[in-house]
DRENDO-1510 file (C-alpha; in Angstrom, 1 decimal, always signed):
<recs>
REC; n; res; u; v; w
REC; 1; GLU; +73.1; +61.6; +47.7 .
REC; 2; PRO; +69.5; +60.3; +47.4 .
REC; 3; PRO; +69.2; +56.6; +48.2 .
REC; 4; CYS; +67.6; +55.6; +44.9 .
REC; 5; ARG; +70.5; +57.0; +42.9 .
REC; 6; GLN; +73.0; +55.4; +45.3 .
REC; 7; GLN; +71.2; +52.1; +45.0 .
REC; 8; LEU; +70.9; +52.1; +41.2 .
REC; 9; ARG; +74.5; +53.1; +40.9 .
REC; 10; HIS; +75.6; +50.5; +43.4 .
REC; 11; LEU; +73.8; +47.7; +41.5 .
REC; 12; GLN; +75.2; +48.9; +38.1 .
REC; 13; ASP; +78.6; +49.1; +39.5 .
REC; 14; SER; +79.2; +45.7; +41.2 .
REC; 15; ALA; +82.9; +46.3; +40.7 .
REC; 16; GLY; +83.3; +46.5; +44.5 .
REC; 17; ILE; +82.4; +42.8; +44.9 .
REC; 18; ALA; +85.1; +40.2; +44.7 .
REC; 19; ALA; +84.5; +36.4; +45.0 .
REC; 20; ARG; +87.5; +34.2; +45.5 .
REC; 21; LEU; +87.6; +30.8; +43.8 .
REC; 22; PRO; +88.1; +28.6; +45.7 .
REC; 23; PRO; +86.6; +30.4; +48.7 .
REC; 24; ARG; +88.4; +30.7; +52.1 .
REC; 25; LEU; +86.1; +29.5; +54.8 .
REC; 26; GLU; +88.3; +29.5; +57.9 .
REC; 27; GLY; +86.8; +31.3; +60.9 .
REC; 28; ARG; +83.4; +32.0; +62.3 .
REC; 29; TRP; +80.3; +33.1; +60.2 .
REC; 30; VAL; +77.1; +34.3; +61.8 .
REC; 31; SER; +73.5; +35.3; +60.9 .
REC; 32; THR; +72.9; +39.0; +60.8 .
REC; 33; GLY; +69.4; +38.7; +62.2 .
REC; 34; CYS; +66.5; +36.3; +62.7 .
REC; 35; GLU; +66.2; +34.0; +59.6 .
REC; 36; VAL; +63.0; +32.4; +58.3 .
REC; 37; ARG; +63.1; +29.1; +56.5 .
REC; 38; PRO; +60.2; +27.4; +54.7 .
REC; 39; GLY; +57.9; +25.8; +57.2 .
REC; 40; PRO; +58.1; +28.4; +58.7 .
REC; 41; GLU; +61.2; +27.8; +60.9 .
REC; 42; PHE; +62.8; +30.7; +62.7 .
REC; 43; LEU; +66.5; +30.4; +63.4 .
REC; 44; THR; +70.0; +31.9; +63.8 .
REC; 45; ARG; +73.2; +30.2; +62.7 .
REC; 46; SER; +76.8; +30.3; +63.8 .
REC; 47; TYR; +79.3; +28.2; +61.8 .
REC; 48; LEU; +82.9; +27.7; +62.6 .
REC; 49; PHE; +85.3; +26.3; +60.0 .
REC; 50; TYR; +88.7; +25.1; +61.0 .
REC; 51; THR; +91.9; +25.1; +58.9 .
REC; 52; ASN; +91.9; +21.3; +58.9 .
REC; 53; ARG; +88.5; +21.1; +57.0 .
REC; 54; LEU; +86.6; +20.2; +60.2 .
REC; 55; PHE; +83.6; +22.4; +61.1 .
REC; 56; LYS; +81.3; +22.9; +64.0 .
REC; 57; ALA; +77.9; +24.5; +63.1 .
REC; 58; LEU; +75.4; +25.8; +65.6 .
REC; 59; GLN; +71.8; +26.2; +64.6 .
REC; 60; PHE; +69.4; +27.9; +67.1 .
REC; 61; TYR; +65.7; +27.4; +66.6 .
REC; 62; TYR; +63.0; +29.6; +68.0 .
REC; 63; TRP; +59.2; +29.7; +68.6 .
REC; 64; ASP; +58.9; +33.3; +67.3 .
REC; 65; PRO; +59.9; +35.5; +64.3 .
REC; 66; SER; +62.0; +37.8; +66.4 .
REC; 67; CYS; +64.3; +35.0; +67.6 .
REC; 68; ARG; +63.7; +35.9; +71.3 .
REC; 69; ASP; +62.1; +32.6; +72.5 .
REC; 70; PRO; +64.5; +29.7; +71.8 .
REC; 71; SER; +63.1; +26.1; +71.5 .
REC; 72; TYR; +66.2; +24.0; +70.8 .
REC; 73; SER; +69.7; +24.2; +69.5 .
REC; 74; LEU; +71.6; +21.8; +67.2 .
REC; 75; VAL; +75.4; +21.2; +67.4 .
REC; 76; ILE; +76.6; +19.8; +64.1 .
REC; 77; LYS; +80.2; +18.5; +63.7 .
REC; 78; GLY; +81.7; +17.2; +60.5 .
REC; 79; LYS; +84.2; +17.6; +57.7 .
REC; 80; LEU; +84.0; +19.7; +54.5 .
REC; 81; ARG; +85.9; +19.3; +51.3 .
REC; 82; LEU; +85.7; +21.9; +48.6 .
REC; 83; ARG; +85.6; +20.5; +45.1 .
REC; 84; GLN; +85.3; +22.2; +41.7 .
REC; 85; ALA; +83.6; +25.3; +40.5 .
REC; 86; SER; +79.9; +24.6; +40.0 .
REC; 87; TRP; +78.9; +24.5; +36.3 .
REC; 88; ILE; +75.3; +24.8; +37.2 .
REC; 89; THR; +75.4; +27.8; +39.5 .
REC; 90; ARG; +78.0; +30.2; +38.1 .
REC; 91; GLY; +80.3; +31.7; +40.7 .
REC; 92; ALA; +79.7; +28.9; +43.3 .
REC; 93; THR; +82.0; +26.1; +44.4 .
REC; 94; GLU; +80.7; +22.6; +45.0 .
REC; 95; ALA; +81.6; +20.8; +48.2 .
REC; 96; ASP; +81.3; +17.4; +49.8 .
REC; 97; TYR; +80.6; +17.2; +53.5 .
REC; 98; HIS; +80.5; +14.4; +56.0 .
REC; 99; LEU; +78.7; +14.6; +59.3 .
REC; 100; HIS; +80.4; +13.1; +62.4 .
REC; 101; LYS; +77.7; +13.9; +64.9 .
REC; 102; VAL; +74.7; +16.0; +65.6 .
REC; 103; GLY; +73.4; +16.8; +69.1 .
REC; 104; ILE; +70.3; +18.6; +70.3 .
REC; 105; VAL; +69.8; +20.7; +73.4 .
REC; 106; PHE; +66.2; +21.6; +74.4 .
REC; 107; HIS; +65.5; +24.9; +76.0 .
REC; 108; SER; +62.1; +24.1; +77.4 .
REC; 109; PRO; +60.0; +21.0; +78.4 .
REC; 110; LYS; +57.6; +21.9; +75.6 .
REC; 111; ALA; +60.3; +21.8; +73.0 .
REC; 112; MET; +61.5; +18.4; +74.3 .
REC; 113; ARG; +58.0; +16.9; +74.2 .
REC; 114; GLU; +57.3; +18.2; +70.7 .
REC; 115; VAL; +60.6; +17.0; +69.1 .
REC; 116; ALA; +60.6; +13.7; +71.0 .
REC; 117; SER; +57.1; +12.9; +69.7 .
REC; 118; ARG; +58.1; +13.9; +66.2 .
REC; 119; ILE; +61.1; +11.6; +66.3 .
REC; 120; ASN; +59.2; +8.7; +67.9 .
REC; 121; GLN; +56.5; +8.9; +65.3 .
REC; 122; THR; +58.5; +9.3; +62.1 .
REC; 123; SER; +61.8; +7.5; +62.7 .
REC; 124; GLY; +62.9; +3.9; +62.1 .
REC; 125; GLU; +63.7; +1.3; +64.7 .
REC; 126; GLY; +67.0; +2.8; +65.8 .
REC; 127; CYS; +65.3; +6.1; +66.9 .
REC; 128; ARG; +62.1; +4.9; +68.4 .
REC; 129; GLY; +63.4; +5.1; +72.0 .
REC; 130; PHE; +65.2; +8.4; +71.3 .
REC; 131; LEU; +63.7; +9.8; +74.5 .
REC; 132; PRO; +62.2; +7.3; +76.9 .
REC; 133; PRO; +58.5; +8.3; +77.7 .
REC; 134; GLY; +58.3; +10.3; +80.9 .
REC; 135; ARG; +62.0; +11.4; +80.7 .
REC; 136; SER; +62.0; +14.8; +82.3 .
REC; 137; TRP; +63.6; +17.8; +80.7 .
REC; 138; ALA; +67.1; +18.6; +81.9 .
REC; 139; PRO; +68.4; +22.0; +81.0 .
REC; 140; GLY; +71.8; +21.8; +79.3 .
REC; 141; ALA; +71.6; +18.1; +78.6 .
REC; 142; LEU; +72.9; +17.2; +75.1 .
REC; 143; TYR; +71.1; +14.3; +73.3 .
REC; 144; GLU; +72.7; +12.7; +70.2 .
REC; 145; VAL; +70.5; +12.6; +67.2 .
REC; 146; LEU; +73.1; +11.5; +64.7 .
REC; 147; SER; +76.4; +9.6; +65.1 .
REC; 148; ALA; +78.5; +8.4; +62.3 .
REC; 149; LYS; +80.2; +5.9; +64.7 .
REC; 150; THR; +77.0; +4.1; +65.7 .
REC; 151; GLU; +75.3; +4.8; +62.4 .
REC; 152; ARG; +72.3; +6.2; +64.3 .
REC; 153; ASP; +70.4; +9.0; +62.5 .
REC; 154; CYS; +67.3; +10.5; +64.0 .
REC; 155; THR; +67.4; +13.8; +62.2 .
REC; 156; ALA; +64.8; +13.2; +59.4 .
REC; 157; ALA; +62.0; +14.1; +61.8 .
REC; 158; LEU; +63.5; +17.5; +62.4 .
REC; 159; GLY; +63.6; +18.2; +58.6 .
REC; 160; PHE; +67.3; +18.5; +59.1 .
REC; 161; ALA; +69.9; +18.2; +56.4 .
REC; 162; MET; +73.2; +20.0; +55.8 .
REC; 163; HIS; +73.0; +20.0; +52.0 .
REC; 164; GLU; +73.5; +23.8; +52.2 .
REC; 165; LEU; +77.2; +23.0; +52.6 .
REC; 166; SER; +77.3; +21.4; +49.1 .
REC; 167; LEU; +77.2; +24.9; +47.4 .
REC; 168; VAL; +79.5; +27.6; +48.7 .
REC; 169; ARG; +80.3; +31.2; +47.6 .
REC; 170; VAL; +82.2; +33.9; +49.6 .
REC; 171; GLU; +81.9; +37.5; +48.6 .
REC; 172; ARG; +84.0; +40.4; +49.8 .
REC; 173; HIS; +83.3; +44.1; +49.5 .
REC; 174; PHE; +84.0; +47.3; +51.4 .
REC; 175; GLN; +81.4; +49.2; +53.4 .
REC; 176; PRO; +82.0; +52.9; +53.5 .
REC; 177; LEU; +82.3; +54.2; +57.1 .
REC; 178; LEU; +79.1; +56.0; +58.0 .
REC; 179; GLN; +80.4; +58.7; +60.4 .
REC; 180; PRO; +81.1; +62.0; +58.5 .
REC; 181; GLN; +84.4; +62.5; +60.3 .
REC; 182; GLN; +85.7; +59.0; +59.2 .
REC; 183; SER; +87.1; +58.4; +55.8 .
REC; 184; GLY; +87.9; +55.0; +54.4 .
REC; 185; SER; +85.9; +51.7; +54.5 .
REC; 186; ARG; +85.5; +48.4; +56.3 .
REC; 187; LEU; +85.9; +44.9; +54.8 .
REC; 188; VAL; +82.7; +42.9; +54.8 .
REC; 189; GLU; +82.8; +39.1; +54.0 .
REC; 190; GLU; +79.7; +37.2; +53.3 .
REC; 191; LEU; +79.2; +33.4; +53.1 .
REC; 192; TYR; +76.5; +32.2; +50.7 .
REC; 193; LEU; +75.4; +28.6; +51.3 .
REC; 194; GLY; +72.9; +26.5; +49.4 .
REC; 195; ASP; +69.2; +27.2; +49.5 .
REC; 196; ILE; +66.6; +25.1; +51.5 .
REC; 197; HIS; +63.8; +23.6; +49.4 .
REC; 198; THR; +60.5; +25.3; +49.9 .
REC; 199; ASP; +58.7; +21.9; +50.0 .
REC; 200; TRP; +59.4; +20.2; +53.4 .
REC; 201; GLY; +59.2; +16.8; +51.8 .
REC; 202; GLU; +61.9; +17.6; +49.3 .
REC; 203; ARG; +64.4; +19.3; +51.5 .
REC; 204; LEU; +66.1; +16.1; +52.8 .
REC; 205; HIS; +67.4; +15.1; +49.3 .
REC; 206; TYR; +67.4; +18.4; +47.5 .
REC; 207; ARG; +70.8; +19.5; +46.1 .
REC; 208; PRO; +70.9; +23.3; +46.2 .
REC; 209; THR; +71.2; +25.5; +43.0 .
REC; 210; GLY; +70.5; +28.9; +44.7 .
REC; 211; TYR; +71.5; +30.4; +48.1 .
REC; 212; GLN; +70.1; +31.3; +51.5 .
REC; 213; ARG; +70.4; +34.7; +53.1 .
REC; 214; PRO; +74.2; +35.0; +53.6 .
REC; 215; LEU; +76.1; +34.6; +56.9 .
REC; 216; GLN; +78.7; +37.3; +57.6 .
REC; 217; SER; +82.2; +36.9; +59.0 .
REC; 218; ALA; +82.2; +37.4; +62.8 .
REC; 219; LEU; +85.3; +39.6; +62.3 .
REC; 220; HIS; +84.4; +41.4; +59.0 .
REC; 221; HIS; +80.7; +42.2; +59.0 .
REC; 222; VAL; +78.5; +45.2; +58.2 .
REC; 223; HIS; +78.3; +47.7; +61.1 .
REC; 224; PRO; +76.2; +48.3; +63.0 .
REC; 225; CYS; +75.0; +44.7; +63.6 .
REC; 226; PRO; +73.6; +44.2; +67.1 .
REC; 227; ALA; +72.8; +40.6; +66.3 .
REC; 228; CYS; +76.3; +39.6; +65.1 .
REC; 229; GLY; +78.0; +39.9; +68.4 .
REC; 230; ILE; +75.2; +38.2; +70.3 .
REC; 231; ILE; +75.2; +35.3; +67.9 .
REC; 232; SER; +78.9; +34.8; +67.7 .
REC; 233; ARG; +79.2; +34.7; +71.5 .
REC; 234; ALA; +76.4; +32.2; +71.9 .
REC; 235; ASP; +76.7; +28.4; +72.3 .
REC; 236; GLU; +74.2; +25.5; +72.4 .
REC; 237; HIS; +73.5; +26.0; +76.1 .
REC; 238; HIS; +73.2; +29.8; +75.8 .
REC; 239; PRO; +71.3; +30.5; +72.6 .
REC; 240; PRO; +71.3; +34.0; +71.2 .
REC; 241; ILE; +68.3; +36.2; +72.2 .
REC; 242; LEU; +68.1; +39.0; +69.8 .
REC; 243; PRO; +67.1; +42.6; +70.8 .
REC; 244; ALA; +63.4; +43.4; +70.7 .
REC; 245; ARG; +62.3; +45.2; +67.6 .
REC; 246; ALA; +59.1; +47.3; +67.3 .
REC; 247; ALA; +56.6; +45.6; +65.0 .
REC; 248; LEU; +56.0; +47.7; +61.9 .
REC; 249; PRO; +52.7; +48.2; +60.2 .
REC; 250; MET; +52.8; +47.0; +56.6 .
REC; 251; GLN; +53.7; +50.1; +54.6 .
REC; 252; LEU; +54.0; +49.1; +50.9 .
REC; 253; SER; +53.6; +52.4; +49.1 .
REC; 254; GLY; +56.7; +53.8; +47.4 .
REC; 255; SER; +59.6; +52.3; +45.4 .
REC; 256; TRP; +61.7; +49.4; +46.4 .
REC; 257; VAL; +64.9; +48.0; +44.8 .
REC; 258; SER; +67.2; +45.0; +45.2 .
REC; 259; THR; +70.2; +45.4; +47.5 .
REC; 260; HIS; +72.4; +43.1; +45.4 .
REC; 261; CYS; +72.5; +40.7; +42.5 .
REC; 262; GLU; +70.0; +37.9; +43.5 .
REC; 263; VAL; +70.2; +34.2; +42.7 .
REC; 264; ARG; +67.2; +32.0; +42.3 .
REC; 265; PRO; +67.2; +28.2; +42.3 .
REC; 266; ALA; +67.4; +26.7; +38.7 .
REC; 267; VAL; +69.9; +29.6; +38.3 .
REC; 268; LEU; +68.5; +32.9; +37.4 .
REC; 269; PHE; +70.5; +36.0; +38.3 .
REC; 270; LEU; +68.3; +39.1; +38.7 .
REC; 271; THR; +67.6; +42.4; +40.3 .
REC; 272; ARG; +64.1; +43.7; +41.1 .
REC; 273; TYR; +62.6; +47.1; +41.2 .
REC; 274; PHE; +58.9; +47.7; +42.3 .
REC; 275; THR; +56.6; +50.6; +42.8 .
REC; 276; PHE; +53.4; +50.2; +44.9 .
REC; 277; HIS; +50.6; +52.8; +44.7 .
REC; 278; GLY; +48.8; +52.5; +48.0 .
REC; 279; ASN; +46.0; +55.0; +46.9 .
REC; 280; ASN; +44.6; +52.7; +44.2 .
REC; 281; HIS; +46.3; +49.4; +45.1 .
REC; 282; THR; +48.2; +49.1; +41.8 .
REC; 283; TRP; +51.8; +48.0; +41.4 .
REC; 284; GLU; +54.5; +47.7; +38.8 .
REC; 285; GLY; +57.6; +45.7; +38.8 .
REC; 286; HIS; +60.8; +45.5; +36.7 .
REC; 287; TYR; +62.7; +42.2; +36.7 .
REC; 288; TYR; +66.2; +42.5; +35.2 .
REC; 289; HIS; +67.6; +39.1; +34.4 .
REC; 290; TYR; +71.3; +38.4; +33.8 .
REC; 291; SER; +73.6; +35.5; +32.9 .
REC; 292; ASP; +76.3; +36.1; +35.6 .
REC; 293; PRO; +76.5; +36.3; +39.4 .
REC; 294; LEU; +77.4; +40.0; +39.5 .
REC; 295; CYS; +74.4; +41.0; +37.3 .
REC; 296; ARG; +76.6; +42.6; +34.5 .
REC; 297; GLN; +75.5; +40.6; +31.5 .
REC; 298; PRO; +71.8; +41.3; +30.8 .
REC; 299; THR; +69.7; +38.6; +29.2 .
REC; 300; PHE; +66.1; +40.0; +29.3 .
REC; 301; THR; +64.0; +42.4; +31.3 .
REC; 302; ILE; +60.3; +41.9; +32.3 .
REC; 303; TYR; +58.0; +44.8; +33.1 .
REC; 304; ALA; +54.8; +43.7; +34.8 .
REC; 305; SER; +51.9; +45.5; +36.4 .
REC; 306; GLY; +48.5; +44.9; +37.9 .
REC; 307; HIS; +46.8; +45.4; +41.3 .
REC; 308; TYR; +46.9; +43.8; +44.7 .
REC; 309; SER; +44.5; +43.0; +47.6 .
REC; 310; GLN; +44.2; +44.4; +51.0 .
REC; 311; GLY; +46.8; +42.7; +53.2 .
REC; 312; ILE; +45.7; +40.4; +56.2 .
REC; 313; PRO; +48.1; +39.2; +58.9 .
REC; 314; SER; +49.4; +35.7; +58.2 .
REC; 315; SER; +48.1; +33.0; +60.5 .
REC; 316; LYS; +50.9; +30.7; +59.4 .
REC; 317; VAL; +54.0; +32.9; +59.4 .
REC; 318; ARG; +53.8; +35.2; +62.4 .
REC; 319; GLY; +55.0; +38.7; +61.5 .
REC; 320; GLY; +54.0; +38.3; +57.8 .
REC; 321; THR; +51.1; +39.7; +55.8 .
REC; 322; GLU; +49.2; +37.8; +53.2 .
REC; 323; LEU; +48.3; +39.5; +49.9 .
REC; 324; ALA; +47.1; +38.4; +46.5 .
REC; 325; PHE; +48.8; +39.9; +43.5 .
REC; 326; LYS; +47.1; +40.1; +40.1 .
REC; 327; VAL; +49.4; +40.5; +37.1 .
REC; 328; THR; +47.4; +41.9; +34.2 .
REC; 329; GLN; +50.0; +43.3; +31.8 .
REC; 330; ALA; +53.6; +42.5; +30.9 .
REC; 331; ARG; +56.3; +43.6; +28.5 .
REC; 332; VAL; +59.5; +41.9; +27.7 .
REC; 333; THR; +62.9; +43.3; +26.4 .
REC; 334; PRO; +65.4; +40.7; +25.2 .
REC; 335; MET; +68.9; +41.9; +25.9 .
REC; 336; ASP; +71.1; +39.3; +24.3 .
REC; 337; GLN; +71.2; +37.3; +21.1 .
REC; 338; VAL; +70.4; +34.0; +22.8 .
REC; 339; THR; +67.1; +35.3; +24.2 .
REC; 340; VAL; +66.2; +36.9; +20.9 .
REC; 341; LEU; +66.8; +33.6; +19.1 .
REC; 342; MET; +64.7; +31.7; +21.7 .
REC; 343; LEU; +61.8; +34.2; +21.5 .
REC; 344; ASN; +61.9; +34.3; +17.7 .
REC; 345; SER; +61.7; +30.5; +17.4 .
REC; 346; SER; +58.9; +30.1; +19.9 .
REC; 347; GLU; +55.5; +28.9; +18.9 .
REC; 348; PRO; +53.5; +31.6; +17.0 .
REC; 349; GLY; +50.9; +33.2; +19.2 .
REC; 350; SER; +52.7; +32.1; +22.4 .
REC; 351; CYS; +54.9; +35.1; +23.0 .
REC; 352; GLY; +54.3; +38.5; +21.4 .
REC; 353; LEU; +54.5; +38.8; +17.6 .
REC; 354; ALA; +56.4; +35.7; +16.4 .
REC; 355; GLY; +59.7; +36.4; +14.6 .
REC; 356; SER; +59.6; +40.1; +15.4 .
REC; 357; TRP; +61.9; +40.2; +18.5 .
REC; 358; SER; +65.2; +42.1; +18.4 .
REC; 359; ALA; +67.7; +43.0; +21.1 .
REC; 360; GLY; +67.0; +46.0; +23.2 .
REC; 361; VAL; +63.5; +46.5; +21.9 .
REC; 362; GLU; +60.5; +46.1; +24.3 .
REC; 363; GLN; +57.4; +44.2; +23.2 .
REC; 364; ASP; +54.0; +43.9; +24.9 .
REC; 365; ILE; +53.1; +40.2; +25.6 .
REC; 366; THR; +49.6; +41.0; +27.1 .
REC; 367; ALA; +47.8; +40.1; +23.8 .
REC; 368; THR; +49.3; +36.6; +23.7 .
REC; 369; ASN; +48.4; +36.0; +27.3 .
REC; 370; GLY; +52.0; +36.1; +28.4 .
REC; 371; CYS; +55.1; +34.3; +27.0 .
REC; 372; LEU; +55.3; +30.6; +27.1 .
REC; 373; ALA; +59.0; +30.4; +26.5 .
REC; 374; LEU; +59.7; +32.6; +29.6 .
REC; 375; GLY; +57.0; +30.9; +31.7 .
REC; 376; ILE; +54.8; +34.0; +32.0 .
REC; 377; LYS; +51.0; +33.5; +32.0 .
REC; 378; LEU; +48.5; +36.4; +31.9 .
REC; 379; PRO; +46.3; +37.3; +33.6 .
REC; 380; HIS; +47.7; +35.6; +36.6 .
REC; 381; THR; +47.2; +35.7; +40.4 .
REC; 382; GLU; +49.9; +35.0; +42.9 .
REC; 383; TYR; +49.3; +34.4; +46.6 .
REC; 384; GLU; +52.0; +36.2; +48.4 .
REC; 385; LEU; +53.6; +36.7; +51.8 .
REC; 386; PHE; +55.2; +40.2; +52.6 .
REC; 387; LYS; +56.8; +41.8; +55.6 .
REC; 388; THR; +58.4; +45.2; +56.2 .
REC; 389; GLU; +61.3; +45.8; +58.6 .
REC; 390; ARG; +63.8; +48.5; +59.5 .
REC; 391; ASP; +67.4; +47.6; +59.3 .
REC; 392; THR; +70.0; +48.7; +61.9 .
REC; 393; GLN; +70.5; +52.0; +59.9 .
REC; 394; GLU; +66.7; +52.6; +60.1 .
REC; 395; ARG; +66.2; +52.0; +56.4 .
REC; 396; SER; +62.9; +50.3; +55.4 .
REC; 397; LEU; +63.2; +46.8; +54.0 .
REC; 398; LEU; +60.6; +44.8; +52.1 .
REC; 399; TYR; +60.6; +41.0; +52.2 .
REC; 400; ILE; +58.6; +39.3; +49.5 .
REC; 401; GLY; +57.8; +35.5; +49.7 .
REC; 402; GLU; +60.3; +33.0; +48.5 .
REC; 403; ARG; +59.5; +31.5; +45.1 .
REC; 404; PRO; +58.7; +27.7; +45.0 .
REC; 405; THR; +62.0; +25.9; +44.5 .
REC; 406; ASP; +60.5; +23.7; +41.7 .
REC; 407; GLY; +60.1; +26.9; +39.5 .
REC; 408; SER; +56.3; +26.8; +39.7 .
REC; 409; SER; +54.2; +29.8; +40.8 .
REC; 410; PRO; +52.3; +30.4; +44.1 .
REC; 411; ASP; +49.1; +30.5; +42.1 .
REC; 412; SER; +46.8; +28.9; +44.7 .
REC; 413; PRO; +46.4; +29.7; +48.4 .
REC; 414; ASP; +48.0; +26.4; +49.5 .
REC; 415; LYS; +51.2; +27.3; +47.6 .
REC; 416; ARG; +51.6; +30.6; +49.5 .
REC; 417; PRO; +55.2; +31.0; +50.6 .
REC; 418; THR; +56.2; +30.5; +54.2 .
REC; 419; SER; +59.7; +32.1; +53.9 .
REC; 420; TYR; +61.2; +35.2; +52.2 .
REC; 421; GLN; +63.5; +36.2; +49.4 .
REC; 422; ALA; +66.4; +38.6; +49.9 .
REC; 423; PRO; +65.0; +42.0; +51.0 .
REC; 424; LEU; +64.4; +45.0; +48.8 .
REC; 425; ILE; +65.3; +48.4; +50.2 .
REC; 426; GLN; +63.0; +51.4; +50.0 .
REC; 427; CYS; +64.5; +54.1; +47.7 .
REC; 428; ALA; +61.5; +56.5; +47.4 .
REC; 429; ALA; +58.6; +57.1; +49.6 .
REC; 430; ALA; +55.0; +57.2; +48.4 .
REC; 431; SER; +55.1; +60.9; +47.6 .
REC; 432; GLU; +58.2; +60.6; +45.5 .
REC; 433; GLU; +57.2; +57.7; +43.2 .
REC; 434; PHE; +58.4; +58.0; +39.6 .
REC; 435; SER; +56.9; +55.4; +37.4 .
REC; 436; ASN; +59.0; +56.0; +34.3 .
REC; 437; TYR; +62.0; +54.1; +35.5 .
REC; 438; ILE; +64.9; +54.3; +33.0 .
REC; 439; SER; +65.6; +50.8; +31.6 .
REC; 440; LEU; +69.2; +49.8; +31.0 .
REC; 441; LYS; +69.3; +50.5; +27.3 .
REC; 442; TYR; +71.9; +48.7; +25.2 .
REC; 443; VAL; +73.2; +49.7; +21.8 .
REC; 444; GLY; +74.1; +47.2; +19.1 .
REC; 445; ARG; +77.5; +46.9; +17.5 .
REC; 446; LYS; +78.7; +44.4; +15.0 .
REC; 447; ASP; +81.3; +41.9; +16.1 .
REC; 448; ALA; +83.9; +40.3; +13.8 .
REC; 449; ASN; +81.4; +37.8; +12.4 .
REC; 450; GLY; +78.9; +40.6; +11.5 .
REC; 451; ILE; +76.6; +39.4; +14.3 .
REC; 452; GLU; +75.2; +42.3; +16.2 .
REC; 453; ALA; +76.6; +42.1; +19.7 .
REC; 454; LEU; +75.3; +44.1; +22.6 .
REC; 455; LYS; +77.5; +46.6; +24.4 .
REC; 456; PRO; +76.6; +48.8; +27.3 .
REC; 457; LEU; +76.2; +52.5; +26.7 .
REC; 458; PRO; +79.1; +54.7; +27.7 .
REC; 459; VAL; +79.2; +55.3; +31.5 .
REC; 460; ALA; +79.0; +59.1; +31.0 .
REC; 461; PHE; +75.8; +58.7; +29.0 .
REC; 462; LEU; +74.3; +56.5; +31.7 .
REC; 463; LEU; +75.2; +59.0; +34.4 .
REC; 464; PHE; +73.6; +61.7; +32.3 .
REC; 465; ILE; +70.4; +59.7; +32.1 .
REC; 466; ALA; +70.6; +59.0; +35.8 .
REC; 467; LEU; +71.0; +62.6; +36.6 .
REC; 468; LEU; +68.0; +63.5; +34.5 .
REC; 469; PHE; +65.6; +61.3; +36.4 .
REC; 470; LEU; +67.2; +61.3; +39.8 .
REC; 471; ARG; +66.0; +64.9; +40.4 .
REC; 472; TRP; +62.8; +63.1; +41.4 .
REC; 473; ASP; +64.4; +61.4; +44.3 .
</recs>
């Protein structure tokens, strides 16, 4: 079956995903590859949760975006208590954590010098002598940077905080076995922890409302995953060194689609679908917004288009490519009554034709220079960071820069992202582009109060539409 069809069906039919409330955390959870945090910081993580609520988290930091050249490792020990379901981020559970101790192991004299000078410069009295000057590097030595007992905390200089543990979600789904001779499927468990603020100065006190790239269960993870085993066997003295990967040239042309329902800070649930035309450097994107964490209840859809610049290698984030994206046109389709009411009560001239919005009907917002109520300004330039990669199944992935956590837009070069959103997967190559993507149309029906409610079209009809345009795959 062509991948575009599979992917669209997969996103429409999120029935395979189950999320337990409260989540079960016991066991080991590991990164599935090299992760990039704002900064940029390159790291891998291995978190172990015990049945008695204690945890031991390992974070391995690297000099390079392939996670092959370790700089230092952190050992973080503490206690976690799950609390109530979050009423800000639907589908998440809030948690309280308490750190008992944090230790650091340096993997080179250079790493030791750099971190020691950062700690000596930025920390208070208690940390000034963290590493005496001239102290030589000892491989395997563990230095304490935080201790609840002695109330010493020298972690601020590292930009370190564990607020990610204050928002937790565990998803389970089944991965079909790839080999033709095997039938059945394999359980995959993913642990979503809170997002890291894109502004370094804010990250120490930011309480997450979105998620980072998920960790996967060391027992139940997607196969193949060369990194999973390497990371789960590692410890602070033997950091994981991931397999070398060939660097890919930036190949944007073609169509790309989300791999799952995505969550953004300030709580937006969405899926994305882009087509890039490399021959004339134009692009178009569909952003499907939803009100729930499985992307089943649509709220509004944005279609945007424009052109993009020639990419240049990023000097700040190795492995990334810098681009500028110009958005020149946009259309909005409200998909639920709440959005219709909001758009119809917006300031005249600020979002399409005032008072004329109705559910399921698309309207061009180019003439009103965007839509104030939805925060869309036109024309508009965004300074972006992209990278392409192949996954372990040799599928092409596209990473687009993470949005600023404060909800603003990267509309100046100094706001260019230094980390990435969840990857999109390529579902059609350049030669197979189809620009008339079928939008998820909803038909109205009256509910008991005579208010027009939205209900999805029958599945058979959606399949029929899907088959019509999927011949193009």
